[in-house]
C-alpha positions in Angstrom: 6.3 -4.6 26.4 8.1 -6.8 28.9 7.6 -8.3 32.3 9.3 -5.2 34.0 7.0 -2.6 32.5 3.8 -4.5 32.8 5.1 -5.2 36.7 5.8 -1.4 37.3 2.3 -0.7 35.6 0.5 -3.0 37.7 2.2 -1.4 41.0 0.8 1.9 39.8 -2.6 0.4 39.3 -2.4 -1.1 42.8 -1.3 2.3 44.3 -4.3 4.1 42.8 -7.0 1.5 43.0 -6.1 -0.7 46.1 -3.4 0.9 48.1 -3.8 -1.4 51.0 -2.1 -4.0 48.9 1.1 -1.9 48.9 1.2 -1.1 52.8 4.0 -3.7 53.6 5.9 -2.5 50.7 6.6 -3.7 47.0 5.2 -7.4 46.7 7.4 -10.0 45.0 6.0 -12.0 42.0 4.8 -14.7 44.3 2.8 -12.5 46.6 -0.6 -13.8 46.6 -3.4 -11.3 46.1 -5.6 -12.3 48.9 -3.2 -13.7 51.7 -0.2 -11.3 51.0 -1.9 -8.1 49.6 -5.1 -8.6 51.3 -7.4 -8.1 48.3 -10.8 -9.5 48.6 -12.8 -10.6 45.5 -14.3 -7.2 45.0 -10.8 -5.5 45.2 -9.6 -8.3 42.5 -12.4 -7.2 40.2 -11.4 -3.5 40.5 -8.0 -4.3 39.9 -8.6 -6.4 36.8 -11.0 -3.4 35.7 -8.2 -1.1 36.1 -5.8 -3.2 34.2 -8.0 -3.5 31.3 -8.1 0.5 31.3 -4.3 0.7 31.8 -3.2 -1.6 28.9 -6.3 -1.1 26.7 -7.3 -4.9 27.2 -10.1 -7.1 27.3 -9.3 -9.8 30.2 -11.4 -13.1 30.1 -13.3 -13.9 33.1 -12.1 -17.5 33.0 -8.7 -16.3 32.9 -9.1 -14.1 35.8 -10.5 -16.9 37.9 -7.1 -18.6 38.1 -5.1 -15.4 38.8 -3.9 -16.0 42.5 -0.3 -14.1 42.5 1.0 -10.8 41.3 3.1 -13.3 38.8 0.0 -14.6 37.3 -1.4 -11.0 37.0 1.5 -10.2 35.0 1.6 -13.2 32.8 -2.1 -12.6 32.0 -1.6 -9.0 30.9 1.4 -10.3 29.0 -0.6 -13.2 27.2 -3.5 -10.7 26.5 -1.0 -8.1 24.9 0.5 -11.1 22.7 -2.9 -11.9 21.6 -3.8 -8.4 20.8 -7.3 -8.7 22.5 -7.8 -4.9 22.6 -11.1 -3.3 24.0 -11.4 -1.8 20.8 -11.3 -5.1 18.8 -13.9 -6.6 21.3 -16.1 -3.8 20.8 -16.1 -4.2 17.0 -16.5 -8.0 17.1 -19.5 -7.4 19.4 -21.3 -5.3 16.8 
């Protein structure tokens, strides 16, 4: 899975979960989640949960705390995909 696919799927998630983020058009990689896309902290939590569902991943809270831009979100998802941190594996580890 590459950056372009993650970006396209991110846009789909934004459209479904946080449509106000796309009111000004398709954001660039450097678009800031809070300042450019007008997402508050609750919106970011919803976005990250939706991304976990979309990609079948478990995103760590400490990683999400440093996500500020669209590019950061794409990098976070790619890193999680590369590490193979799936929701199923997380559930199995928890018992």
